[in-house]
N, C-alpha and C positions, 0 to 999 in steps of 0.2 A: 611605601605604605608605612604608617607609624605603628608603634606598639599599641597605642590606644585603639586604632582602627582594628587591629588584629584581635585584641581582647574583646572589643565590642561585638565583632563578628562571631567570635567563639561563643560568647554569652548568648547572643541572639540564636545561634544554632542549637545551643543546649535547651533554651526555652521552647524551641519549636520541635525538638526531637523526642518529646514524650519522656524526658527524664524526670522522675517524680521528686528527686531530692538533689539540690545543688549546694555545694559547700564552697564558700569563699573565705579563706583565711587571710586576713590583712589587718594591719594596724591603721590603715587609711580608710576608715569607714565612710567618711564623706565622699571619697572618690568612688567607692563601690556603689553607694547610693546614687551618685550622679550618673554613673554608667547605667544602672537599672532604670533611672528616671528617663534617660534618653531613649530607652526602648519602650517605655510605657505607652506612648501614642500608637506604636505599631501593634502592641498587644491589645490595646483597647479597641482598635479598629478591626482586628482580626478575630471575628467571632465575639467581639465585645467582652474580652477577657478582663475582669476586674483585677486590680493590683492593690494589695494590702501591705501595711507595715505594722509590726508589733514590737513594742518594748515593754518590759516588766513594769516600768514606771507610768506609762500612759495607756497601755492596752492596745487594741486593734483599731486602725483607722485606714480609710480608703485613700489611695494615692492618685489614681487616674482621674477621679472627679471629686469635687468637694462635697462632703456630706456632713459638714460641721465638725465637732470634736471627735476624739477617739472613744471607742466603746470601753468604758472603764470596767464593765462587768466581765470583759475578756482579758483582764490584766494578768490573772494567774496563769501559769504555764499550762496546767492541765485543762483549765477552762477554755483557753483559746484553741487547744488541740481538739477538744471535744466539739467545739463549735465548728471547726474546719471539717471534722469528720462527718458531722451531721448535715452540712450544707449540700444541696443538690446542684449547686452552681460551680462551674469551673472557675479557677482563679490562680493567681500567683501570690504567695504569702511570704513576705520577707520578715524573718525573725532575727532580731538583733540581740547579740549576746545571750543566746539560748544555751551556750555550752555548759553552764553549771547544772542545768536541769536535765542533761542527758544521763546523769547518774541515777535518775529515778526510773525504775523499770516500767512504771505506769506510763510515763511520757514516751519511753522507747516503744512500748506496745502501741500507743496511739499514733505515733509517727509511722510505724510500720503498717498499721491499718490504713492510714491515709495514702501511703505510697502504693500499697498493693491493690488499692481500689481505684488506681489511676485510670484504668480502661473504662470504668463506669463513669467516674467524674474526674476530669483532668485538672487536678489540683497540684501545682508545683510549689514545693517548699524550698525557700532559699535561706540557708543559715549563713550569717555574716558575723565573724568574731576574729579576734587576734589569734585564737587557737581553738581548734575544735577536734577533740578526740571522739570520733564517732564509734559507737558500739558496733561490734563485728557483725551483728545480725542486720545492720542497716547498710553495710559496705556495698553489697551487690545492687542496691537501689540508688546509689549515689554517684554523682560526677563532681569532680573537684575543678575549680577554676583558679588559676594563679593570676593575681592582679599585679601587673608590672608597675614599677615606679614611673613617674611622669618622664616622657622622653624629652629630647632636646627642644622640639618645637613647642611642647606644652610648657616647659620651663621658660622658654622665651616669651610665650604668651602671658604667663603669670607675671614676669618681670615688667613687661610692657604695660600690663593692666595696672600694676602698682604705680608705675611711673606716671601713667595718665591720671590716676587718682591724685597723686601729689601735685601735678600740674594744674588740675582743676581747683584744688584747694588753695594753692598759693599763687596762681596766676602766672607761672613762668615754667620754662622747660627744665627738666632735670639735666644737670651738667654731667656729661659723659662722653665717651668716644667708643667707636665700634669694637676696638680690642678689649676695653674694660668690660663692655657688655657681654662679649663672647666668653671672656674668662669667668665672669660671674655665672653665666648660664651653664658653663661646663662644670664649674665647681659645686653647683647645686645638685648635681646628679646623685642618685641614691637616697633622696629624701622624699617623704610623702608630699602630697599636694599642699597640705596645711603648713608643714615645716618649710617648704620652699617659699610659700607666700610670706611667712613670718620673717624669714631671713632676708628676703628681698625688701620687705617693708622696713626692717631694722636698718638696712644700709641706706635706702633712699630717703626715708623720712628723718634720718639723723641730721643731714645737712643739705638735702636736695641735690646730692652729687653721687655719682658712681665712678670711682677712680681706682687705679691699681692699689692705692694705699688702703682701700677698704677691704681687700681680699683676705689679709691675715685674720681680721676680726670675724669674717664670714667662716673661714676654715676652723677657727677656734670654737665658734658656736656649733658648727657641724660636728666637730669632734665630740662635743658634749652630748649631742643628740645620738650619735652612733655608738658611744661608749656604753652599751647596755650592760650594766652590772660589772664592768671591767673585762668583758669577754673580747670585744672588738674595740680597739682604740685607734684614733686617727692622729698621726704625728706629723704636724705640718713642717717642723724644722728637721731636716735630714742632715746627716754628716757628709763631709767631703772626704775624698781619699787622702787629703793632707792630714786628716785626723787619725788615719789608720796606718800604723807602722807595719812594714813588711807586706806579706800576702801578694807578692809580685805576680804570681801565676793567676790568682783570682782576679786581680785588677785588670790584667791583660785580657783574660777570658771575658770579663764584662765589657771592656772597651770594644772588643771585636764584635760583640753581639748588640751593641747599642743601636746601630743602624737598622737591624732587623726588628728591634723592639719598638723604636720610635716611629717606624713607618717610612723612614727615608730610603730604605732598601726594600721595596714591596715584594721583590722577587725572592727574598729570603724568608724562611719560616721563623716566626717569633719564638724565642726561647721560652721553655716552661718554667725552669727554676733550678735551684741547686740545694743540696743538703750540705750543711757545714757541721762537720763532726770534729770534736777535739777536746783538748784539755780546758777545764774551766778557767775563765779569766784571760783567755788568750785572744780576745777580740772578735768573737763570732757575732756578738750583738752590734758592735760598731760596724762590722762588715755588712750586716743587713741594712743598716741605716745608710752606709756609703753606697750601696747598690742603688737605693732610691735616689741618692744625690747624683750619681753619674748618669742615670737614666733620665733625671729631671722630672720625676713623677712623685705623687704623694706616697706616703708610707702608712700602711695599715698593719697594726700589730694584733695578732690573734693569740689569745692565751688558751691553749688547749686544756691545760690543767683546770682552769676556771670553768670551762664548759662542763667538765665531769663533776667537779666539786659543787658547783652552785646550782646545777640544773639536773639533778638526778631524776631520771624518768623522762626528760625531754631534751637530752643532750644532742641527739641527732638533729632535732628540729632547729636548735640554736646554731649548730654547725652549718646546716643548710642555709639559714638566714644570713649568717655571717659571710658565707661564700657567695651568696647571691648579691649581697651588698658590695663585696669586693669586685664582682663582675660588673656591676652597675657603675662603679667608680673607675673602671679601667680607662686609660692605662694607669697602673699603680703597681707597687711592690707589696706583696702580702708576706709579712714576716711572722712565721710561726715559731715562737720561742719554746725551747725544751719540748719538742714534739713528742718525745718518748713518754711524757707524762699522760698524754691523752690516748696513745695508741698501743701502749704495752699490753700484750695479750695475756693478762692474768685471769685467774679463775674466780676472783672474788667480786666481780662487778656485774654479774648476770649477763655477760656478753656485750656490755656497753662499749668497751674499747674496740672489740672486733667490729661492731656496727659503725662506730666512728671512723675506723680505718677504712671500712668498705665505702662509706659515704665520701670520704676524702679522696680515695683512689679513683672512684668513679668520676667524681668532679674533675680531678686532675687529667684523666684520660679524655674527657668529653669537652672540656672548656674550649671555647673559640675566641674568647676575649684576651686582651693583652694584660694578663695578671701574672706577674713574675713572682714565683714563690721562693722565699728564702727560709728554709727550715733549719733550725739549729738544734743540736743534740749533744749531750754530755755522756750519756750512758749507752754504750753499744749493745750491752746485754739485753736492754729493754726494747730495742728496735726490732720490729717484725721483719722477716725476710722479704715480705711483699713490698716493703717500702724501699729497701736498700738495693734491690736488684736493678740492673741497668735498664733504662727505658722509662722508669717512673718519673725521675727527674733527669735533667740533662747531664748533671755531673755531681759526684760526691767529692768534696774537698776535705782534706784533713788539716786542721789548724793545730800545729805543734807548738811547743814552747819556743820562744823567739831565739834566733841565732844572735851572736855577738853584734853583728851589724844592725839587726832589727832592734835589739835592746838599746843601741845608741839612738836610733830613730825615735823610739818610744820615750827615752829620757829627754830628748830635745823637744818633742811635742808637748810633754806635760810640764817641763820647766818653763817653756815659752808661754804656755797658758797662764802660768802663775808669776810671770815677770821675773823669773829667776835666771840670771845670766850664767851660763857655764861655758868655759873654754873647751876646745876639742880634746885637749889632753885629759881634763877632768872627766869628760863624757866617756872616753875610752876606759879610764880607770874604774868608773862606776859600772860600766857595762860588764867589765870582767868580774867585778865584785858581786854582781847580781846574777851570776850564771845559775840557771835552773829556775829563775823567777818567771812568772807569767806577766803579761802586760798589765793586768789589774794590780798585781803585787808591786810592780815597779811604780805605777801611778800612786799607789797608796804610800809607798816609801817617800815619794816627792811631797805628797800632801802632809804626811806626818812631819817631815823635815820643816816645812813651812810653819806648822803649828809650834814645833819645838823652838825654832828660831824666834818666833814672835813672843813666846813666853819669856825668853831670855833678853828680849829687847834688841836683838841683833838681826841684820838681814840674813836670809837663808843662803847657805853656801853648799858647795859640793861635800864638805865635811859633814854637815848636818844630814845630808842624804846618805852618805856612807854609814853613819852611825845607825840610821834606821834600817838600812840593808842588813847590817851585821846583827841587828836585834830581831830579825825576821826569819822564821823557819818556813820556807816556801812549800807549796803544795807538792812539788816534785820530790820533796823529802818525806813529808808526812804521809803521802799516798803514792810512794814510789812503785809499789807492786801493781796498783791499778793502772797507773800511767804507762807502765811497761807493757801491760796486757793490751791497752788501747793502741799503743804504737804498733805492736806485733800484728794486731787484727787489721789495722789500717794500711800496713805496708803493701799488701797485694791487692787491696780492694778500693783504694781511694787515690786521688791525685793530691800531692802536697800543695797547700795554698801558697807556699813560699818556695 
């Protein structure tokens, strides 16, 4: 049974169960209307229940039968509600984008009158909008319906319909193969019906072909659609472990769990995720990207701080939407960067952080999909105990300042990226010189050396890097007390990443 069948059955049950007010929060309005339209014949034949649709721009018009244009005199919100309240005939009234008018107490009272009069006249009001904050006095009269994204079969149907349209237009078949088609359908998950069709049309109508080379462009377009205000970002290019110096324990931990995550070992339970705690600039972000690389799945980045800062008053809603999108796009890695910024339990945010933490922990405990969470944090004092206790995530890894051997690896990685040849003896000398440096500070020393060499017109050498190292005061010196406190806390509570 598909998700669409389940949703259709649930909506049909609500319409028949004498619920006076149904709320559908969705950005996919055409999909919600199509679902209601598919039920209209049943409603029209069962007691001849009329079905109406209202918008503030057109007014009220009949859906189940054609009666000409809309009733313009019922365009105003209070006018349509008064008309609904006074009619003696049962009906279903679909009100689109009515949410701004729920702030008017007159409209709230009219809606309440209509709902409480349901036993006398069976009028069902359906509110459809991207967001509906229902007044509390209407809560007990309401049922909410969650509209799922198109499932795999629906996405396949949309792609095949677009391909047929292209074939009819140009008189030839779309060039593709079964694998490319399956990959496209899989990667269109998490999008609305309209967005799915637009991306499918973009790929197919571009050159009449659907090939593996088209997928990066699809994923880039999908990233732009999902990146709502910088809260949830889709990162198609993930790092490999060759880009990550050290962290041998973390690498092995992920390798051991890959079969459980990718489904090749179905008898094993899929891992939930890890918390990476440690010194700034020591590779936690690269480790999150590398986790997606080793699992071979997309990487979603969730900015917890942006949820709080940009969406005051609706933070929990945006978090739930982001987590729902991640579940729909599974299997994937969900990277939550600097998680402490969103869940630190302060007193100055009216309880927003506590509610966000509760929403996240509930989702983490109940999720059934293959979404591997990589949460990174720098400040242990801001982490709530509910998050760091055993069982929330599979493991807590501590990412410390790199050892001499790891510093050598990092120097080799970043010098190779910039075509800078270093002999082993020079690498060992530089690794000794940059004791106490984080991975990011070592990288910046290499970058600065390349700039300095270019300005002098000479190729970059180990001597240039050494000069930059000697001119840098690392974080381990400027924030020695804080790093010492962090190490002391992590000693008995975490597993070393290396």
